[in-house]
ZADO-1210 file (C-alpha; in nm, 4 decimals, padded with zeros to 6 digits):
<atoms>
<atom x="-07.8845" y="-08.8015" z="00.2316" code="LEU" pos="1"/>
<atom x="-07.5295" y="-08.8465" z="00.3542" code="SER" pos="2"/>
<atom x="-07.2676" y="-09.1107" z="00.4079" code="SER" pos="3"/>
<atom x="-07.3927" y="-09.4498" z="00.5292" code="PRO" pos="4"/>
<atom x="-07.1184" y="-09.4184" z="00.7905" code="LEU" pos="5"/>
<atom x="-07.3531" y="-09.1833" z="00.9765" code="ARG" pos="6"/>
<atom x="-07.5825" y="-09.4709" z="01.0708" code="VAL" pos="7"/>
<atom x="-07.5383" y="-09.6553" z="01.4030" code="PRO" pos="8"/>
<atom x="-07.2912" y="-09.9415" z="01.3823" code="SER" pos="9"/>
<atom x="-07.5637" y="-10.2029" z="01.4317" code="TYR" pos="10"/>
<atom x="-07.7075" y="-10.0933" z="01.0923" code="ALA" pos="11"/>
<atom x="-07.3764" y="-10.1358" z="00.9056" code="TYR" pos="12"/>
<atom x="-07.4690" y="-10.4844" z="00.7768" code="PRO" pos="13"/>
<atom x="-07.7752" y="-10.3305" z="00.6081" code="ASN" pos="14"/>
<atom x="-07.5391" y="-10.1093" z="00.4100" code="TRP" pos="15"/>
<atom x="-07.2891" y="-10.3834" z="00.3405" code="GLY" pos="16"/>
<atom x="-07.0296" y="-10.2259" z="00.5689" code="ILE" pos="17"/>
<atom x="-06.8228" y="-10.4847" z="00.7586" code="PRO" pos="18"/>
<atom x="-06.8252" y="-10.4446" z="01.1386" code="GLU" pos="19"/>
<atom x="-06.5249" y="-10.2467" z="01.2619" code="GLY" pos="20"/>
<atom x="-06.4355" y="-10.1110" z="00.9196" code="LEU" pos="21"/>
<atom x="-06.4436" y="-09.7312" z="00.8812" code="PHE" pos="22"/>
<atom x="-06.4883" y="-09.6827" z="01.2572" code="ARG" pos="23"/>
<atom x="-06.2705" y="-09.3701" z="01.2655" code="LYS" pos="24"/>
<atom x="-06.4252" y="-09.2261" z="00.9501" code="GLU" pos="25"/>
<atom x="-06.7789" y="-09.2832" z="01.0783" code="GLY" pos="26"/>
<atom x="-06.7038" y="-09.0933" z="01.3972" code="ASP" pos="27"/>
<atom x="-06.5473" y="-08.8096" z="01.1980" code="GLU" pos="28"/>
<atom x="-06.8711" y="-08.7667" z="00.9987" code="TRP" pos="29"/>
<atom x="-07.0581" y="-08.7130" z="01.3228" code="TYR" pos="30"/>
<atom x="-06.7991" y="-08.4714" z="01.4589" code="PHE" pos="31"/>
<atom x="-06.8114" y="-08.2493" z="01.1501" code="VAL" pos="32"/>
<atom x="-07.1846" y="-08.2055" z="01.1996" code="GLU" pos="33"/>
<atom x="-07.1745" y="-08.1284" z="01.5716" code="TRP" pos="34"/>
<atom x="-06.8611" y="-07.9147" z="01.5764" code="GLU" pos="35"/>
<atom x="-07.0459" y="-07.6572" z="01.3696" code="GLY" pos="36"/>
<atom x="-07.3650" y="-07.6806" z="01.5729" code="GLY" pos="37"/>
<atom x="-07.5566" y="-07.3714" z="01.6699" code="SER" pos="38"/>
<atom x="-07.8468" y="-07.2623" z="01.8846" code="GLN" pos="39"/>
<atom x="-08.0618" y="-07.2672" z="01.5718" code="ARG" pos="40"/>
<atom x="-07.9842" y="-07.6379" z="01.5314" code="GLN" pos="41"/>
<atom x="-08.1134" y="-07.7009" z="01.8860" code="ASN" pos="42"/>
<atom x="-08.4196" y="-07.4885" z="01.8192" code="ASP" pos="43"/>
<atom x="-08.5077" y="-07.6850" z="01.5051" code="LEU" pos="44"/>
<atom x="-08.5012" y="-08.0139" z="01.6965" code="VAL" pos="45"/>
<atom x="-08.7249" y="-07.8677" z="01.9666" code="GLY" pos="46"/>
<atom x="-08.9674" y="-07.7216" z="01.7130" code="GLU" pos="47"/>
<atom x="-08.9920" y="-08.0557" z="01.5310" code="ALA" pos="48"/>
<atom x="-09.0753" y="-08.2373" z="01.8558" code="ALA" pos="49"/>
<atom x="-09.3491" y="-07.9863" z="01.9371" code="LYS" pos="50"/>
<atom x="-09.4949" y="-08.0076" z="01.5858" code="GLU" pos="51"/>
<atom x="-09.4980" y="-08.3877" z="01.6167" code="ALA" pos="52"/>
<atom x="-09.7122" y="-08.3534" z="01.9276" code="GLY" pos="53"/>
<atom x="-09.4394" y="-08.4616" z="02.1692" code="LEU" pos="54"/>
<atom x="-09.4311" y="-08.1353" z="02.3614" code="GLY" pos="55"/>
<atom x="-09.1112" y="-07.9721" z="02.4780" code="ASP" pos="56"/>
<atom x="-08.9145" y="-08.2957" z="02.5116" code="CYS" pos="57"/>
<atom x="-08.5863" y="-08.1102" z="02.5480" code="ASN" pos="58"/>
<atom x="-08.7136" y="-07.9189" z="02.8492" code="GLN" pos="59"/>
<atom x="-08.8653" y="-08.2340" z="02.9986" code="GLN" pos="60"/>
<atom x="-08.5299" y="-08.4103" z="02.9718" code="LEU" pos="61"/>
<atom x="-08.3382" y="-08.1171" z="03.1200" code="ARG" pos="62"/>
<atom x="-08.5819" y="-08.0896" z="03.4103" code="ARG" pos="63"/>
<atom x="-08.5584" y="-08.4639" z="03.4748" code="GLY" pos="64"/>
<atom x="-08.1793" y="-08.4517" z="03.4771" code="VAL" pos="65"/>
<atom x="-08.1903" y="-08.1498" z="03.7069" code="GLY" pos="66"/>
<atom x="-08.4212" y="-08.3248" z="03.9524" code="LEU" pos="67"/>
<atom x="-08.2110" y="-08.6422" z="03.9663" code="VAL" pos="68"/>
<atom x="-07.8835" y="-08.4499" z="03.9955" code="ALA" pos="69"/>
<atom x="-08.0243" y="-08.2245" z="04.2701" code="SER" pos="70"/>
<atom x="-08.1242" y="-08.5288" z="04.4760" code="ARG" pos="71"/>
<atom x="-07.7777" y="-08.6790" z="04.4411" code="ILE" pos="72"/>
<atom x="-07.6140" y="-08.3474" z="04.5319" code="ILE" pos="73"/>
<atom x="-07.8379" y="-08.3095" z="04.8390" code="LYS" pos="74"/>
<atom x="-07.7074" y="-08.6420" z="04.9720" code="ASN" pos="75"/>
<atom x="-07.3439" y="-08.5934" z="04.8713" code="PHE" pos="76"/>
<atom x="-07.1105" y="-08.4283" z="05.1241" code="PRO" pos="77"/>
<atom x="-06.8750" y="-08.1457" z="05.0307" code="GLY" pos="78"/>
<atom x="-06.7845" y="-08.0139" z="04.6880" code="ARG" pos="79"/>
<atom x="-06.9652" y="-08.1709" z="04.3920" code="VAL" pos="80"/>
<atom x="-06.8143" y="-08.1698" z="04.0443" code="ASN" pos="81"/>
<atom x="-07.0658" y="-08.2139" z="03.7627" code="ILE" pos="82"/>
<atom x="-06.9671" y="-08.2645" z="03.4024" code="THR" pos="83"/>
<atom x="-07.2288" y="-08.2145" z="03.1340" code="ASP" pos="84"/>
<atom x="-07.1172" y="-08.3943" z="02.8170" code="VAL" pos="85"/>
<atom x="-07.2349" y="-08.2522" z="02.4843" code="CYS" pos="86"/>
<atom x="-07.3559" y="-07.9581" z="02.6904" code="ALA" pos="87"/>
<atom x="-07.4825" y="-07.7439" z="02.4054" code="GLY" pos="88"/>
<atom x="-07.5842" y="-07.3982" z="02.5285" code="PRO" pos="89"/>
<atom x="-07.5740" y="-07.5041" z="02.8951" code="GLY" pos="90"/>
<atom x="-07.9405" y="-07.5822" z="02.9480" code="TYR" pos="91"/>
<atom x="-07.8764" y="-07.9031" z="03.1432" code="SER" pos="92"/>
<atom x="-07.6442" y="-07.7261" z="03.3858" code="ALA" pos="93"/>
<atom x="-07.9017" y="-07.4501" z="03.4198" code="ILE" pos="94"/>
<atom x="-08.1745" y="-07.7083" z="03.4831" code="GLY" pos="95"/>
<atom x="-07.9685" y="-07.8637" z="03.7604" code="THR" pos="96"/>
<atom x="-07.8797" y="-07.5236" z="03.9067" code="TYR" pos="97"/>
<atom x="-08.2460" y="-07.4218" z="03.9179" code="GLN" pos="98"/>
<atom x="-08.3370" y="-07.7336" z="04.1174" code="GLU" pos="99"/>
<atom x="-08.0781" y="-07.6605" z="04.3908" code="LEU" pos="100"/>
<atom x="-08.1175" y="-07.4548" z="04.7056" code="ASP" pos="101"/>
<atom x="-07.8665" y="-07.1773" z="04.7783" code="GLU" pos="102"/>
<atom x="-07.6440" y="-07.3936" z="04.9977" code="GLU" pos="103"/>
<atom x="-07.6114" y="-07.6659" z="04.7351" code="ASP" pos="104"/>
<atom x="-07.5571" y="-07.4118" z="04.4563" code="ARG" pos="105"/>
<atom x="-07.2419" y="-07.2945" z="04.6350" code="ARG" pos="106"/>
<atom x="-07.1044" y="-07.6514" z="04.6529" code="ARG" pos="107"/>
<atom x="-07.1338" y="-07.7340" z="04.2822" code="VAL" pos="108"/>
<atom x="-06.8760" y="-07.6797" z="04.0085" code="PHE" pos="109"/>
<atom x="-06.9869" y="-07.7435" z="03.6514" code="TYR" pos="110"/>
<atom x="-06.7705" y="-07.8584" z="03.3627" code="THR" pos="111"/>
<atom x="-06.9406" y="-07.8268" z="03.0259" code="LEU" pos="112"/>
<atom x="-06.7907" y="-08.0352" z="02.7445" code="VAL" pos="113"/>
<atom x="-06.9095" y="-07.9433" z="02.3953" code="GLU" pos="114"/>
<atom x="-06.7558" y="-07.9728" z="02.0473" code="PRO" pos="115"/>
<atom x="-06.9227" y="-07.6549" z="01.9143" code="SER" pos="116"/>
<atom x="-06.7499" y="-07.3283" z="01.9989" code="GLY" pos="117"/>
<atom x="-07.0687" y="-07.1365" z="01.9125" code="ALA" pos="118"/>
<atom x="-07.2721" y="-07.3405" z="02.1603" code="LYS" pos="119"/>
<atom x="-07.0095" y="-07.2864" z="02.4308" code="LEU" pos="120"/>
<atom x="-07.0376" y="-06.9107" z="02.3780" code="GLU" pos="121"/>
<atom x="-07.4157" y="-06.9467" z="02.4178" code="ASP" pos="122"/>
<atom x="-07.3538" y="-07.1452" z="02.7386" code="ALA" pos="123"/>
<atom x="-07.1227" y="-06.8726" z="02.8707" code="ARG" pos="124"/>
<atom x="-07.3940" y="-06.6096" z="02.8143" code="ARG" pos="125"/>
<atom x="-07.6702" y="-06.8292" z="02.9587" code="ASN" pos="126"/>
<atom x="-07.4731" y="-06.9133" z="03.2740" code="LEU" pos="127"/>
<atom x="-07.3758" y="-06.5476" z="03.3218" code="ALA" pos="128"/>
<atom x="-07.7469" y="-06.4578" z="03.3261" code="LYS" pos="129"/>
<atom x="-07.7723" y="-06.6724" z="03.6410" code="LEU" pos="130"/>
<atom x="-07.4804" y="-06.4874" z="03.7986" code="GLY" pos="131"/>
<atom x="-07.2420" y="-06.7817" z="03.7534" code="LEU" pos="132"/>
<atom x="-06.8790" y="-06.6976" z="03.6964" code="SER" pos="133"/>
<atom x="-06.6397" y="-06.8841" z="03.4693" code="GLU" pos="134"/>
<atom x="-06.3535" y="-07.0233" z="03.6756" code="GLY" pos="135"/>
<atom x="-06.5381" y="-06.9948" z="04.0064" code="ARG" pos="136"/>
<atom x="-06.8603" y="-07.1821" z="03.9214" code="ASP" pos="137"/>
<atom x="-06.7895" y="-07.3515" z="03.5917" code="TYR" pos="138"/>
<atom x="-06.5473" y="-07.4164" z="03.3100" code="ARG" pos="139"/>
<atom x="-06.6068" y="-07.4714" z="02.9404" code="LEU" pos="140"/>
<atom x="-06.4156" y="-07.7308" z="02.7407" code="ILE" pos="141"/>
<atom x="-06.4380" y="-07.7442" z="02.3639" code="GLN" pos="142"/>
<atom x="-06.3936" y="-08.1143" z="02.3013" code="SER" pos="143"/>
<atom x="-06.5670" y="-08.4256" z="02.1821" code="ARG" pos="144"/>
<atom x="-06.6778" y="-08.6702" z="02.4480" code="ASP" pos="145"/>
<atom x="-06.4307" y="-08.9303" z="02.3209" code="ILE" pos="146"/>
<atom x="-06.1469" y="-08.6854" z="02.3911" code="GLU" pos="147"/>
<atom x="-06.2739" y="-08.5296" z="02.7134" code="MET" pos="148"/>
<atom x="-06.0377" y="-08.7286" z="02.9364" code="LEU" pos="149"/>
<atom x="-05.7573" y="-08.5262" z="02.7776" code="ASN" pos="150"/>
<atom x="-05.9059" y="-08.2295" z="02.9679" code="HIS" pos="151"/>
<atom x="-06.0695" y="-08.3825" z="03.2757" code="ILE" pos="152"/>
<atom x="-05.8932" y="-08.6036" z="03.5274" code="GLU" pos="153"/>
<atom x="-06.0466" y="-08.9509" z="03.5301" code="ALA" pos="154"/>
<atom x="-06.2508" y="-09.0110" z="03.8453" code="GLY" pos="155"/>
<atom x="-06.2635" y="-08.6413" z="03.9412" code="SER" pos="156"/>
<atom x="-06.6360" y="-08.5950" z="03.8749" code="GLN" pos="157"/>
<atom x="-06.9118" y="-08.7015" z="04.1097" code="GLN" pos="158"/>
<atom x="-07.1895" y="-08.6608" z="03.8505" code="ILE" pos="159"/>
<atom x="-07.1735" y="-08.6868" z="03.4729" code="VAL" pos="160"/>
<atom x="-07.4779" y="-08.6028" z="03.2640" code="THR" pos="161"/>
<atom x="-07.5442" y="-08.6355" z="02.8953" code="GLN" pos="162"/>
<atom x="-07.8876" y="-08.5666" z="02.7587" code="ILE" pos="163"/>
<atom x="-07.8698" y="-08.6155" z="02.3848" code="ALA" pos="164"/>
<atom x="-07.5103" y="-08.6538" z="02.2766" code="GLY" pos="165"/>
<atom x="-07.4808" y="-09.0294" z="02.2598" code="ILE" pos="166"/>
<atom x="-07.6618" y="-09.0293" z="01.9247" code="HIS" pos="167"/>
<atom x="-07.3658" y="-08.8412" z="01.7784" code="ALA" pos="168"/>
<atom x="-07.1656" y="-09.1614" z="01.7334" code="HIS" pos="169"/>
<atom x="-07.1881" y="-09.4629" z="01.5097" code="ALA" pos="170"/>
<atom x="-07.0249" y="-09.6672" z="01.7888" code="TYR" pos="171"/>
<atom x="-07.1145" y="-09.5924" z="02.1506" code="ILE" pos="172"/>
<atom x="-06.8613" y="-09.8065" z="02.3363" code="ASP" pos="173"/>
<atom x="-06.5829" y="-09.5483" z="02.3325" code="GLU" pos="174"/>
<atom x="-06.7961" y="-09.2508" z="02.4409" code="PRO" pos="175"/>
<atom x="-06.9497" y="-09.4573" z="02.7213" code="ILE" pos="176"/>
<atom x="-06.6021" y="-09.5598" z="02.8437" code="ARG" pos="177"/>
<atom x="-06.4941" y="-09.1946" z="02.8511" code="ASN" pos="178"/>
<atom x="-06.8096" y="-09.0779" z="03.0236" code="ILE" pos="179"/>
<atom x="-06.7719" y="-09.3517" z="03.2864" code="ALA" pos="180"/>
<atom x="-06.4016" y="-09.2610" z="03.3306" code="GLY" pos="181"/>
</atoms>
């Protein structure tokens, strides 16, 4: 259906692609797809999961991330910086926000990293519905995860979440290094 470079790197031998060859090109194929992502793209994935009998997996993941993050925040003193990588329309940040009490909500600053400008606009609208203000409560960064350290100081985040973005790479070593940075 598309370039074999869109498969995970461990499947390259099945396609006759030597390991390490076309690494940059493979990542670019993924970026082209996700840069143009939209809310409809997210909706289609969710609808497919429900039709397959898996329920609202996206919401289950967001709630799980929100619960874990809220427990960490509760036990973390002072200001807490959270970066959501491949943030889409902001649902993970919203899930975390909804799990927090008022005191903890005031201590959190969200950074949403997302390659799609359309999804960041959706995130801006969704966060505004909660009364969150850009600059005071959150910032939006249009970037791929492998370039996010160009915009975020390494080591400045207490929590980094990523629900479903890791699949957007043929190789996962570089994104993991950046997320851990």
